[in-house]
N, C-alpha and C positions, 0 to 999 in steps of 0.2 A: 566515655559517659565516668559521674562518680557514681560513687555506693549510694548516695543518698539516693539518685536520678532511678539507677537500677530497681530500689527498694519499692519508689513511687510507682514503675512501672509494671514490677510484679503485682504490688498491690491493686493497683488499677485493674488487670488483668482479672484478680482472683474475686477480684469483687465484683466487675463483670461477667462474669462466669455464673457467681452465686446467687447475682441478682438477675439474672437474664431470665431466670424462671419466672417472676415473678410481675416483670417486665417492671420494672425499677431498675434504670442503671443512673447511676453517678453522674458530676462534668466527669472526672478524671477516667470512668470507664466509657462514657463516648467520645472523650479525646482518645483513648487507647485503640479503641474502635475504630473510630474516623481514621489514625497514621496506620489500623495494620489494611486497611481498605485502600488506602492510598499505596502503601506497596507493595500489595496483590496488584490492584491496579494497572501500577508503571510494569510490573516484572511481566504480566498478564500483557500489556504491550507491548512491549520488548519482542516477549516472544509470537504472540498475533503477528507484530511487522516480522520478527526472521520467516513465522511463516512463510508470511505473504511476500517472500521476498522469494525464498523458495522454491515457491511455489508457480511466480514466474517468470523467475530465470530462464535464461535465451528465447522466452518468445516473442516474438515477432508483435509490439503492441504499438507502433507508431502509427500517428492516424495519418488517413491520405497520403501515404508513402508506396510503393508501386515493390513488392516483393515477390522474386522471381524465380529465387534456385530452391532446388527440390529442397534444402535441410529449411531453408524458409517455409515450407507450402507443411512439414513435420513440425514446425514448430509457430505452426496458427492460433491464435485461441483457441482454447476446447472452450470456452466458457458463451460466445458469442454464434450464432446463426449465419450460413453462410449462402448463399447466392451465386450461381453458377447464367453467367451469359457465352452461348454459344448463337451463331449465326453467322453468313456468308459476309461478303467484303462490302462494306457500303451500308450494309443493313442496317445501322443507326444504335449499334452494341455501344460508341463509345460516348456515344450522346444520353443513350439513359443513362450508364455509368458517372458521365459529372454530374447529369441531374439528381438523381438518388443520393450522390455523396455531398452535396446542398449548395452546386454551381446554379446559376439563373441563364437561361438561352436566351435573350434578351432582344426583339427587333424594334429598329427604330426607323419611320418612314424617310425614306434620303429625297433627293430633289427632281428626281424620275417617276416618284410616286410606289416606288417598290418599297422593300425593306430591307436593310441593312442586318444583319444579327451578329449578335460578338457575347463571350460569357463574360457574365459577371460574377463576383465575389467579394465576399462581406468586407475580408481581408486583403482583396488586390490579389488574391494569389493565381497564379496560371490555370486554365485546364486540366487535371490529373490525367485523364485518358481523351490522345490526340485525334480529335475526328476530323476526320476529310472525305469530302462529297466525290472526289475519284473514284476509281473504281480499282486505285492499292490501295493495299493491306496496314492500316498504321501499324497495329499492336502485333510485334513479330513474336513476343513470349507468352506464355501462359502466365500471368501474374494475379498477386491479389494483394486487396487494400483493408485497412480497416478504417471506416468511414460511419459517420453519421446519416442516419434514413431523411434522406432531405434535409440536413443540418441542423437534426432534432438530434441535442446530446444525450434525451430519455434513451432514443433507436438504435445502438449501437449495433453494427452485422460487418460482415466478411464481403465482399463483393470480388467474386474472381471473373476476367477477363480473359477471355481466349483470340484467338489470329484467328482475324477473316477468311475464309477458303473463298479462294475464287467461282462463282456458279454461276449457269445462263441456266436460263429454262432448259435448250439443246444440247447442256453437259451432258458428255458423251462416258456417264459414271463407269462404266467397264471396261473403259480401258485402260490399259495398264498404267500410265501416264498417271490420269487424274487420280486412280484408284491409293498409288504408292501417294501420294500426297494425302491425302484423305486418310490412310492408314496409317501414318506418321503423326497428323495430327488428335486419334482418335488413339494414338499409343502416347500421345506425350500428354493429352485430358486426363487419358486410363490413371500413368504415372502419378501426377500429382494429386489427383482424385483421390489414389492409395494411401498416399502421402499424407494429407490433411483429413484423415479418418472418418466425417462426415458431413455431410449437404445436405443443407434443406429443400432448395428448390433449382433446376434444372427449367433456364429462362429461353426458351427459342427466341429468337427475334426472328421476324418475320414482315418483312417490308414491301411486301408488294399485297393492299389492298384490295386491286384489281385480279387476285387470285384468290381460290380457298383451296389452294394443295402448297405443300409445303415446296421449298427447291430439292429436287435431287441429291443435292452434294449432304445439304443439310441432311436429310431421310437418311444418307447410307450412314451420317456417323451419328445420329441417333441410334442406327440399327447397331451397330458397333458396339458401341457405348453398353445396350440393353443384351446386347450380347453377354458381355462379360459378366452382369450384375444376374443375370439368368443362369449362368455358370456356377455363380456364389449362392447359387438358390435367394436373389435377391427380387424383387422387380420394382423397379425405377421410376413407375408410371406415374404412380400417385403424386412422386416431387416433381414431376412437369408440367411447365404451363407455355402458352403458347402467346406469345405477345406482341402483336400488329404495332412497329412502329411506326415515328411520325405522323402522329394522330392526333395534332395539334388544336385546341380547343378555338385558337383563330382561325382556324382553314375550314371551312365545307365539305372542300371539293370532295375525301374520303369515306363521309359519312353515305354516300347512296348505295344501298345495300350492303351494308359493313354486318346487319342484322344477321341477317340472309348467309353470305361469306362466312361470319364465327361458326354457328350452326353446322355447316358444312365442313370444315374446316377439321372442328371436333370431331365429330362424327367417329366412334369408335371402330364402325366400318373403313369409313378414308384412311385412318392413320395404319390398319391394320392390313388393307390392302398389299405397303411394303416393309411393313415392319409387325407380324402375327403374334409376338410378344405382349402387344398393347392389350392389356387389360381392362382399361377403366377409358371412362369419358375425358377427356383432356379438358383441360379449363381453358380459354383464351382470353385476351384481354386487349384492350386500346391504350398505351401508351403515348404520348406525346412529348410533353417538356419546354416546348418551346413557348413565349408571350410574346405579347406585344408589349410597346410605352409608347405612348397610355393604352391601354387593354379596350379593345377588342368591344362594343355593349355589349354584344350575345354573348362574349367567350363565358365560360365557366373556368371551375379552378386549373390552372396546367398543370397543376398535380395528381388531379383524379383518379389516373392509370395507375402512381406509383402507388396510391393509396395502396389500391387495390390486391397490386402486386406484396406488398407488405401486411396486407392479410391475410394473404394466401401465405407465403414465407412463417407465421406466427403460429398459422392450425396446420401445417403441414408436418407431418413425424420424422423425423431424423431418420439420415436415408446413410446404416453403413456403408461406406467404402473402404474400409482397411481389408476386405477378404475379396476386394476382386481378384481376377482369378489371370494369372499372367501370360504373355503371347504362346504359343502351340505352333507347331508345326513350319509354314512356310511362313506365317506374321512372325515369327522371331527377328526375324532383319529388322521392324520394325521398334520394336525392343530396342535392339541393338544399337538403331539409331537416335534412340530419344536419350538410351545412358549416353554415351558420347556427347549428345547436345546437353545435358542435365550434366554434364562435368563440365565443358565448356563455359557455362552461364556463370557456374561456381567460382572457376579461375578466373575469369571475365570480371564478375563480384567481389573478387577476392584482388585484382591488381587496383581496383580501383582503391582499392581501401588500405592497403597495404601497410601503408605508414601511422594511418590513425591505428590500426594490431599491433602493430610491434612497437607502438611509443605508449600502448595500455600496457602491453607483456613485460616495458622497461618500467615502467614506472611502479607498477606493481613490484617487479622485484627491488626494486630499489624502498619501497616503503618496508618489505618482510625485511630486510635485511637492518634500516634502521628500527625498525621493532624489539629487531632480536638482540641487537650489539646493543643500542644506546640505550633504549628505555632501561631496561633494569638497571644503571647507573644514576637515572634520576632519583629526586624524591617521589614516594609515593610509586615508584617503580614498577613495582611489585602489581597495585589497583589496575593502572593504566596498562599494563602490561593485561592481565584480566579482560580490563573493557575492550582490550583490541583482540580476545582469544589468545593471549601470547599463549603457549605451555614450552616452557625451560626446557632444555635438555632433547628437543626431538625436533624432527625435521615435517612430522606427520602433517599439524596445523598448519603449514606454509602449502605442503603439495594439497591440502585438500583446498585452500584457498585460490591456489594456482587451478587447481581443477575445476573451481566452482567459476572464475572468473573467465575459462577457458570453454566450460559449457553455455553459459550466457551470451557470449559472442558465437559460438556455436563451435564442434572442432574441426568437419567440413572446412570451415571457413579461417576459422584462425590457421591451419596448416597449409593450408593453400596460399595463404596471405603472410609467412614465415617463408613458406618455399620462394614464394616470388620476390620478396624482399632481399633473400638470398643471392635468386638470379641475378639480380639487374641492380643491386649497390654494393655485397660485398664481392663474390666471387669474379667479377671484373676486375678488382682491385691486387686480390692473392691469387689471378688467376697464371699469371708469370712466374710468381716465387714457384706457387705449388707445382707448374710444369716443371721445373727447372728439379726442382728437388727430388719428383718422381723418376724422372729422366735420370737422373743421374745414383738414385735405391735401385733404378731395373737393373741398368746397368754393372752395379759395384757387386748386386744380390747374380748375378748371372755369372760373374767372375768367380764368384768364391763358389757358384754349384749348387745355392740355392736356387732353384727354377720356379720351385712351388710360387717359394713368395714373390718372387721375381713378374713372376704372374697375376698375382694380386696387383701390385705396384702397376706392371701396362696396365692393367684394365681402369683401373684409376687417371692411369694419364688418356686413355681413350676416353673414358664418362669426360674427367678434364674440357676435352680438346671438341668431342661433338655438343657440350653445354654453350660454347659458341656461337652467339648470335649472328647468322647467314647472310653477308652481303647484300643490297638490294639489289 
């Protein structure tokens, strides 16, 4: 900028300041103001972008993707409401989850006069939650997904799906084996609810429209969770809703006496028979989701029950799950089982993504090397370095950027991925040389009397040999 231009800018600034009180600003003053506003807007925009990136760094935000690990639950979007689905195997949780996420379960008449149902999605995507009519549970891990309620992008929510628990009306819940399985499930639910921090609705899916009682296994899980909340001086019952599933609007068979069954099921005294801590009247909804093509003449909206559930979620107070108490006494074994399961899930997730994680880390280090060594030699290198947050003469900025990238991917996920990469890609290549080197080192160290160092070499050699994959 020339001295004349600088004087012009200074003059415009002075004229603007003097004339501001009289509401009289010249064209030069307005131009100066516009320039400053643009500068501030640009800087503030950049700062807001940086703040936004920092705020969402590492959050699990990809829509319609199932997240399963404990670290995933710790990194769920804190701005979204959370819905938990629990119910026995075959209760219809997966169907409810798919319809809630925007899929349609459409039935078309076949040649025999029956209806053949299939999943439909605007983008042709397969259903996110695999539904199965048999008695075997499809969901094996407690997982969550970011969804748009009924496909409406203005209604984002986190949906948490739980593994179905096997149950019959005559289930012997007091048997050791049954209680072990339910205890393990309750422990996993407890662990991941604590990690996610807050939920807004605990939806108990009940598929027996002929019954006015919850099945025994569902009652047991509810009781276990309610006890944990009670120990944390919190009541879960204002966030519990019971949903009769498979109540499709085109089908009328379930309607007989449904109002009476709902009233009997939601009665506080009915639930208090098995769960004394219940202190409210639990709402009961009818949810279907299936629809016909073409629609049945008398059918109402297939998503009416989902709208009722959404209204409940919107008005439900947030339930703090971060203060759930750990398992104590004989129940500690469940916590140990779940800790082991969480670790296995994290390692399995890392094993599937280790190439991508290592590639990101390598690319990041190459970028930092280029930025630190090459940029300053270019014309305007100083300006480019500033734009890329480069601080010459120190490694602090590089460490911060690497830490930021690791934080985004997740420290545990990164560590397990790098470890898996080393064990499967690097160690098999270098193992023979390492074994030879350590064997020779141990022998020579013992020969010269350095038994302590020889012991370390021996331990290293043993660790290398123990890491060999076992033959099938």
